C-alpha positions in Angstrom: 0.0 0.0 0.0 3.0 2.4 0.4 4.3 1.4 -3.0 7.1 -0.9 -1.7 7.8 -4.3 -3.2 9.0 -7.6 -1.7 11.3 -9.5 -4.1 13.2 -12.7 -4.4 15.6 -13.6 -7.2 16.1 -16.6 -9.5 19.8 -16.8 -8.9 20.3 -14.8 -5.7 20.6 -15.7 -2.1 18.4 -13.0 -0.7 14.9 -11.6 -0.1 14.4 -7.8 0.1 11.8 -5.2 0.5 12.4 -2.0 -1.5 10.5 1.3 -1.4 8.7 2.8 -4.3 11.9 4.4 -5.5 14.0 1.2 -5.4 15.8 1.9 -2.1 16.1 -1.0 0.3 13.9 -1.0 3.4 15.5 -4.3 4.5 17.3 -7.2 2.9 18.0 -10.7 4.3 20.6 -13.2 2.9 19.5 -16.8 2.5 18.1 -19.2 0.0 14.7 -17.6 -0.4 12.9 -18.5 -3.6 9.8 -18.5 -5.7 6.6 -16.8 -4.6 6.1 -14.3 -1.8 2.6 -14.0 -0.2 1.1 -12.0 2.7 -0.7 -13.7 5.6 -2.9 -10.7 6.3 -1.4 -10.4 9.8 1.8 -8.4 9.0 3.9 -11.3 7.8 5.3 -12.5 4.4 5.2 -16.2 3.7 8.0 -17.6 1.5 10.1 -20.8 1.0 13.7 -20.7 2.3 15.2 -23.9 0.9 12.7 -26.5 2.0 11.4 -24.5 5.0 8.2 -22.4 4.8 9.0 -19.2 6.8 7.1 -16.2 8.0 9.0 -12.9 7.9 7.9 -9.7 9.6 6.9 -7.3 6.8 8.3 -4.3 8.6 11.8 -5.6 9.5 12.3 -8.9 7.6 12.9 -10.7 10.9 12.0 -14.4 10.7 9.0 -15.1 13.0 8.5 -18.8 12.5 9.2 -21.7 10.1 8.1 -25.2 9.3 10.6 -27.5 7.5 9.5 -30.1 5.0 11.9 -32.9 5.9 12.3 -32.1 9.6 8.7 -31.2 10.6 6.1 -32.1 7.9 7.2 -35.5 6.5 7.7 -37.2 9.9 4.7 -35.6 11.5 2.0 -37.8 13.1 4.5 -40.5 14.0 5.6 -40.9 10.5 2.2 -41.6 9.0 2.7 -38.8 6.5 6.0 -40.1 5.2 4.4 -42.2 2.4 2.9 -39.0 0.9 6.4 -37.8 0.1 8.2 -41.1 -0.5 9.3 -40.6 -4.0 12.7 -40.1 -5.8 14.6 -41.6 -2.8 17.9 -43.4 -2.6 17.1 -46.9 -1.3 19.3 -48.0 1.6 21.4 -51.1 1.4 20.0 -52.2 4.8 16.9 -51.4 6.7 18.9 -49.6 9.3 20.2 -47.0 6.9 18.6 -43.6 6.6 16.5 -42.9 3.5 18.0 -40.0 1.5 16.3 -38.0 -1.2 17.9 -37.2 -4.5 18.7 -33.6 -5.6 15.7 -31.3 -5.5 13.2 -34.1 -5.1 10.3 -31.8 -4.2 10.9 -28.4 -5.9 8.7 -26.3 -3.6 7.4 -23.4 -5.6 4.6 -21.7 -3.6 3.2 -21.2 -0.1 0.4 -19.0 1.1 -1.4 -18.7 4.5 -5.1 -18.8 4.9 -6.0 -15.2 5.7 -8.4 -14.6 8.6 -11.0 -12.9 6.4 -11.2 -16.0 4.2 -11.1 -18.7 7.0 -14.8 -19.0 7.3 -15.0 -20.4 3.8 -12.8 -23.3 4.8 -14.2 -24.9 8.0 -11.7 -27.8 7.8 -8.8 -25.4 8.1 -7.8 -22.5 10.4 -6.5 -19.0 9.8 -2.7 -19.3 9.4 -2.7 -22.8 7.9 -0.5 -22.9 4.9 -1.3 -24.1 1.4 1.8 -25.2 -0.5 2.9 -26.7 -3.8 5.6 -29.3 -4.5 6.1 -29.4 -8.3 8.0 -32.7 -8.6 5.4 -34.7 -6.6 2.4 -33.0 -8.4 1.3 -32.3 -4.8 -0.6 -29.5 -3.2 -1.4 -29.7 0.6 -2.5 -27.7 3.6 -0.4 -27.9 6.7 -0.7 -26.7 10.3 2.5 -24.7 10.6 2.7 -25.3 14.3 2.5 -29.1 14.3 3.6 -30.0 10.7 0.4 -32.1 10.4 -1.3 -32.1 7.0 -5.0 -31.2 7.1 -5.5 -32.0 3.4 -3.5 -33.1 0.4 -3.9 -34.1 -3.2 -1.6 -35.6 -5.9 -2.7 -34.4 -9.3 -4.4 -34.6 -11.7 -2.3 -31.4 -12.2 1.2 -32.0 -13.6 4.2 -29.9 -12.6 1.7 -27.3 -11.1 2.3 -23.9 -9.7 0.4 -21.3 -7.7 -2.4 -22.9 -5.7 -4.7 -20.2 -4.3 -7.4 -20.2 -1.6 -10.6 -18.7 -3.1 -13.4 -16.9 -1.2 -16.0 -19.6 -2.2 -14.1 -22.3 -0.3 -12.3 -23.8 -3.3 -8.7 -23.9 -4.3 -7.5 -23.0 -7.8 -4.3 -24.4 -9.3 -2.2 -23.4 -12.2 -1.8 -26.8 -14.0 1.2 -26.5 -16.3 0.3 -29.9 -17.8 3.9 -30.1 -18.9 4.4 -31.9 -22.2 0.7 -31.7 -23.2 0.9 -28.4 -25.0 -2.1 -27.1 -23.1 -2.0 -25.6 -19.6 -5.2 -24.9 -17.6 -6.5 -23.5 -14.3 -8.2 -26.2 -12.2 -10.5 -25.8 -9.3 -10.8 -28.3 -6.4 -13.1 -28.3 -3.4 -11.2 -29.6 -0.4 -14.4 -30.6 1.3 -15.0 -33.4 -1.2 -12.1 -33.3 -3.7 -14.5 -32.5 -6.6 -12.7 -31.0 -9.6 -13.5 -28.7 -12.4 -11.6 -26.6 -15.0 -11.9 -22.8 -14.6 -9.9 -22.1 -17.8 -8.2 -24.1 -20.5 -6.5 -23.1 -23.7 -8.0 -23.9 -27.1 -7.1 -23.7 -30.8 -8.6 -20.2 -31.0 -7.0 -19.1 -27.7 -3.8 -21.1 -27.1 -2.5 -21.2 -23.6 0.6 -23.2 -22.5 3.7 -22.8 -20.4 5.7 -25.9 -19.6 7.0 -24.3 -16.4 6.4 -21.2 -14.2 3.1 -19.4 -14.5 0.7 -17.6 -12.1 -2.9 -16.8 -12.0 -5.2 -14.5 -10.1 -9.0 -14.8 -9.9 -10.4 -11.3 -10.0 -13.5 -10.0 -8.1 -15.6 -10.0 -11.2 -14.7 -13.7 -12.0 -12.2 -13.0 -14.7 -8.8 -14.6 -14.4 -5.5 -12.8 -14.9 -2.8 -15.2 -16.3 0.9 -15.2 -17.0 1.9 -17.6 -19.8 5.5 -17.4 -18.5 7.6 -19.1 -21.1 5.9 -17.4 -24.0 6.2 -14.0 -22.3 2.5 -13.3 -22.5 0.0 -11.7 -20.0 -3.7 -12.1 -20.5 -7.1 -11.8 -18.9 -10.0 -14.1 -19.7 -13.7 -13.9 -18.6 -15.6 -16.8 -16.9 -16.6 -18.1 -20.3 -12.9 -18.4 -21.3 -13.1 -15.5 -23.7 -10.1 -13.2 -24.1 -10.5 -9.8 -22.5 -7.0 -8.4 -23.3 -3.5 -9.6 -23.7 0.0 -8.2 -23.8 3.1 -9.7 -25.4 6.1 -8.8 -23.2 8.5 -8.0 -26.1 12.2 -8.3 -25.7 13.3 -7.8 -29.3 11.9 -8.5 -32.8 12.1 -12.3 -32.3 11.8 -12.9 -28.6 9.6 -12.1 -25.6 10.7 -11.8 -22.0 9.8 -14.6 -19.6 6.9 -13.2 -17.6 6.8 -14.8 -14.2 3.9 -12.9 -12.6 1.3 -10.3 -13.1 -0.9 -9.0 -10.4 -4.0 -6.9 -10.5 -4.4 -4.0 -7.9 -7.6 -2.1 -7.3 -7.6 1.6 -8.0 -7.8 2.3 -4.3 -4.8 0.0 -3.3 -2.2 2.7 -2.6 -2.8 4.4 0.7 -1.6 7.8 -0.5 -2.3 7.5 -4.2 0.1 6.3 -6.8 3.7 6.9 -5.7 5.5 9.6 -7.6 9.2 9.3 -8.4 9.9 13.0 -7.5 8.8 12.5 -3.9 11.1 14.1 -1.3 11.2 10.7 0.4 13.1 9.0 -2.5 
């Protein structure tokens, strides 16, 4: 609301918050990666390696963390282990520790259930975290205090990104459907695991990115999409019709990779749109 941005980097070991004129408010070294979300209670939620952490928005101080291999996989006396038991190195004897291969999970998103939306999800509580593990085709909701999974689902999405809680009590998922040539936005109801497709590309409106990609369901029911690998941002209506699109042009032959687009309401900025000639720059 003050025009600042929180950022991570594809090839950098840091997370930072910069003001509207690009000056650091704070920066923290560490293996922070992929999406940053807000929990509605003054914290940022982000992956640091295989740990979901909450950082104080004002200072960057780490408030809490729940680690995938230390806290989540062995939770409930190990009953959750089978959910994650893929891409492992088999031990020579039963006494040996099981070890995972390089980047077996590829965590790419985590977001907290915000208090104002918690009523739509009676099976969860405000602060529970929805996360995505690309390599397991897995999305799940975890209690960050105990590491216990309250809900989880493998597929039918393939190499997915960006699961989001929605106000109607459903979860939408950016299904890359890698290798199919046709990505889509799926919707699942965690109450009964019923599935539907909110948007899918077609011959007349192609939509496909084999990796990356984000979506945002807007208040009017439209969906804002980033077709990341093709460098395209588009908005579609509930019937799947194109509202507008923009090619993120790099040169005459190439587009930029577009990792995320985000719609802000006209009233978002607390003091109006920040101006670069501000004395606070």
